[in-house]
C-alpha positions in Angstrom: -57.6 21.1 60.0 -56.2 21.0 63.4 -56.2 23.6 66.1 -52.7 25.6 66.4 -51.8 26.1 70.0 -51.4 29.6 69.6 -52.2 32.4 72.6 -54.0 35.3 71.5 -54.4 38.4 73.5 -56.9 41.2 72.1 -55.9 44.8 73.1 -57.8 48.0 72.1 -56.4 51.3 71.3 -57.6 54.5 72.6 -58.7 55.1 68.9 -60.6 51.6 68.8 -58.2 50.1 66.6 -57.3 46.4 68.0 -54.7 44.1 67.5 -53.8 40.5 68.5 -50.5 39.3 70.1 -49.8 35.7 68.8 -47.3 33.8 70.5 -45.1 31.7 68.0 -44.1 28.9 69.9 -46.1 26.6 72.3 -44.8 26.6 76.1 -42.0 24.1 76.2 -41.5 23.6 72.7 -39.6 26.5 71.6 -36.6 25.5 69.4 -33.1 26.3 70.1 -33.8 27.5 73.7 -31.7 26.4 76.9 -35.0 26.9 78.9 -34.1 29.9 80.8 -36.5 32.0 82.2 -36.4 35.5 80.6 -38.3 39.0 81.1 -39.1 41.2 78.3 -37.1 44.4 78.5 -38.6 47.5 76.9 -37.2 51.2 77.2 -37.6 54.5 75.0 -39.6 52.6 72.1 -37.0 49.8 71.9 -37.0 46.3 73.1 -34.0 44.8 74.3 -35.0 41.2 75.5 -37.6 38.9 73.9 -38.5 36.3 76.4 -41.7 35.0 74.1 -41.4 35.5 70.3 -44.5 37.0 68.7 -46.3 38.7 66.3 -48.9 41.6 67.0 -51.6 41.9 64.1 -52.9 45.6 62.8 -55.8 45.1 60.9 -57.3 47.6 58.1 -61.0 48.1 57.8 -63.4 45.4 56.2 -64.1 48.0 53.7 -60.5 48.9 53.0 -59.0 45.4 53.1 -57.0 44.8 49.6 -56.2 41.2 50.5 -52.5 41.0 51.2 -50.4 40.9 54.3 -47.1 41.9 55.0 -44.8 40.9 58.3 -43.1 43.8 59.6 -39.5 43.2 61.1 -37.9 45.8 62.8 -34.3 46.6 63.1 -32.1 47.8 65.7 -28.7 46.3 65.0 -29.7 42.6 66.6 -29.0 43.9 70.0 -32.4 45.5 70.5 -35.9 46.1 68.3 -37.0 49.5 67.3 -40.5 47.9 67.3 -42.4 51.6 67.3 -40.6 53.5 64.6 -39.5 50.2 62.3 -42.6 48.3 63.7 -46.1 49.6 64.6 -45.7 52.6 62.7 -44.9 51.0 59.5 -47.9 48.6 60.1 -50.1 51.1 60.5 -48.9 52.5 57.1 -49.5 49.2 55.7 -53.0 49.4 57.0 -53.5 52.5 55.4 -53.1 51.0 52.2 -55.4 47.9 52.7 -53.1 45.4 54.1 -52.8 43.3 57.2 -49.6 44.0 59.2 -48.1 41.5 61.4 -45.1 42.9 63.6 -42.3 40.3 64.6 -41.0 40.6 67.9 -37.9 38.0 67.5 -35.4 36.7 69.7 -32.3 38.6 69.7 -29.2 36.9 69.2 -27.4 38.1 71.8 -30.1 36.2 74.0 -28.2 34.1 76.8 -31.2 31.6 76.1 -30.2 30.4 72.4 -28.2 27.7 72.2 -27.0 28.6 68.6 -27.4 32.6 68.4 -27.3 33.0 64.6 -30.5 31.0 63.7 -32.5 32.1 66.5 -34.2 35.4 64.6 -34.7 33.1 61.4 -36.7 30.6 63.1 -39.0 33.0 64.7 -39.2 35.0 61.1 -39.9 31.4 59.4 -42.4 30.6 62.1 -44.0 33.8 61.6 -44.7 33.4 57.8 -46.2 30.2 58.7 -48.7 31.4 61.1 -49.7 34.2 59.0 -50.7 31.5 56.3 -52.7 29.7 58.6 -54.3 32.9 59.7 -55.0 34.1 56.1 -58.7 33.2 56.1 -59.3 34.3 59.5 -58.1 37.9 58.7 -59.0 38.1 55.1 -56.1 38.1 53.1 -54.5 35.8 50.4 -52.3 32.8 51.8 -50.2 33.9 48.6 -49.6 37.5 48.9 -47.8 37.4 52.1 -44.5 40.0 52.0 -42.0 41.0 54.4 -41.0 44.6 55.2 -37.6 44.5 56.7 -35.6 47.7 57.9 -31.9 47.7 59.0 -30.8 44.5 60.7 -34.5 43.6 60.1 -33.7 43.8 56.3 -30.9 41.3 56.8 -33.6 38.9 58.5 -36.2 40.0 55.8 -34.0 39.2 52.9 -32.7 35.6 54.8 -36.4 34.7 54.7 -36.6 35.3 50.9 -33.2 33.7 49.9 -32.8 30.4 52.2 -34.4 27.4 51.1 -34.1 25.1 54.2 -36.7 24.9 57.3 -35.2 25.8 60.6 -38.4 25.8 62.5 -38.0 22.4 63.4 -41.1 22.0 65.4 -43.3 19.6 63.3 -47.0 20.6 64.5 -49.9 21.6 62.4 -47.8 24.6 61.1 -45.1 22.8 59.7 -46.8 22.1 56.4 -47.0 25.7 55.3 -44.4 27.7 53.4 -42.2 29.9 55.3 -41.0 31.6 51.7 -42.6 35.2 51.5 -44.1 36.4 47.9 -42.5 39.6 47.8 -39.8 41.4 49.8 -39.8 45.1 50.7 -36.4 46.4 52.3 -35.3 49.5 53.6 -31.9 50.6 54.5 -31.2 46.8 54.7 -28.2 45.0 56.1 -26.9 42.6 53.3 -23.4 41.8 53.4 -22.0 40.8 56.5 -18.3 41.3 54.8 -16.2 44.3 55.2 -15.9 47.0 54.0 -19.9 47.3 53.7 -20.9 45.7 56.4 -22.7 47.2 59.6 -20.5 45.4 62.0 -22.4 46.0 64.9 -25.3 43.5 63.1 -22.8 41.1 62.1 -21.0 40.9 65.4 -24.5 40.7 67.4 -25.5 37.8 65.0 -22.5 35.8 64.4 -20.0 36.8 67.5 -16.6 38.7 66.8 -14.6 36.0 65.9 -16.9 34.7 62.6 -14.9 33.3 60.0 -15.4 33.8 56.5 -17.7 30.7 56.2 -20.2 31.9 58.4 -19.6 35.6 57.0 -20.8 34.2 53.6 -23.2 32.0 54.9 -25.4 35.2 56.4 -24.4 37.5 53.7 -27.6 37.3 52.0 -26.8 38.5 48.3 -24.7 35.3 47.8 -27.6 33.3 48.0 -30.2 34.9 45.9 -31.5 32.3 43.2 -34.4 32.4 40.6 -36.9 31.6 43.2 -36.0 34.5 45.2 -39.2 36.8 45.8 -40.0 40.0 43.6 -38.2 43.1 45.7 -38.3 46.6 46.0 -35.1 48.2 48.0 -35.2 51.9 49.3 -31.6 53.4 50.6 -30.2 56.6 51.0 -26.7 57.6 50.0 -25.8 59.6 53.2 -26.5 56.7 55.3 -23.8 56.4 57.8 -24.8 53.3 59.6 -25.4 50.7 56.5 -23.8 51.9 53.1 -26.2 51.9 50.4 -24.1 49.8 48.4 -25.8 46.8 50.6 -29.0 47.5 48.4 -27.0 47.5 45.5 -25.7 44.2 46.1 -28.7 42.7 46.6 -30.2 44.4 43.5 -27.4 43.4 41.7 -27.8 39.5 42.8 -31.5 39.7 42.1 -31.1 40.9 38.3 -28.4 38.5 37.7 -30.5 35.7 38.6 -33.7 37.2 36.7 -35.7 38.4 39.6 -37.7 41.3 39.4 -36.4 43.9 41.6 -36.6 47.7 41.8 -34.0 49.9 43.3 -34.2 53.2 45.0 -31.5 55.4 46.1 -32.1 58.9 47.4 -29.3 61.6 48.2 -30.8 62.2 51.6 -32.7 60.4 54.2 -30.2 58.8 56.4 -30.7 55.4 58.2 -34.1 53.8 57.9 -35.7 56.7 55.9 -38.9 58.2 58.1 -42.3 57.6 57.1 -42.5 61.4 57.3 -40.2 64.3 57.2 -38.2 62.9 54.7 -36.3 65.5 52.5 -36.5 66.4 49.1 -37.1 63.5 46.5 -36.8 61.0 49.5 -40.4 61.8 50.0 -41.7 60.3 47.2 -40.5 56.6 48.6 -44.1 55.7 50.2 -45.7 56.7 46.7 -43.5 54.5 44.9 -43.8 51.7 47.1 -47.4 52.0 46.7 -47.1 51.8 43.2 -45.0 49.2 43.0 -47.5 47.1 45.0 -50.1 47.8 42.3 -48.1 47.1 39.6 -46.9 43.9 40.9 -50.0 42.4 41.4 -50.0 42.5 45.2 -53.2 44.8 45.6 -56.6 42.9 45.7 -58.5 46.1 43.4 -62.1 44.1 43.2 
């Protein structure tokens, strides 16, 4: 197979875990770009400008590798990336249960470099999954056990990767032949509908602009595009989520079941928005054991 032009930077943590930063697009060939020279902007564990879309790879030990991988998609209302709390922290959890995790740093639709704002994140997400499939042998997981884990607006992007069938990546290089569709989806407090009254208005305006019409809103409300080919999905939400109403998850779950897709929905009384990995109140603390059990019963774990 032809070598892909992917830049890899290895960084060692103080606790000796390593990750690779893999840029998704060859320099000068990033689609949907005006060619502006941007600089990454990061503050308070949030990234506000992504100049060069990439995935950061977090690997489990060889002894604990269970042969699956997850693309972790941070939220942030499509105006920033919460790349720690809904990125690297989730990646480390995936490592702890034997998975290889890739944290996606995608172009934000508010970027002045994008020609067409609403497809920028989708292009980067599709390219990331193609890249993950090309790297399956290198990192020791199955190319047919690649899922997505999206939180909040990252859930909108994750669900988009599962429901859309058109390839937006455009660049026809050695990665083009790989599928961009995930094999399973994990959605945490996801933005699903972009229509009132249950939309997260900030995510909608940042993705589509303030004057988006009904056609555009329907196009990016992912519950309207579920098919029988949408991958198995588990959804987690809290009823006291004041940012994204839990009915977003209900809508997506309903659409999945209407199409006969295997799905599991868990809505807890408390937990707020983007339920924490730790310090979850009451029954919400069960969400990680539930996720672990679902991955096992869905056949994602390699238990050999």
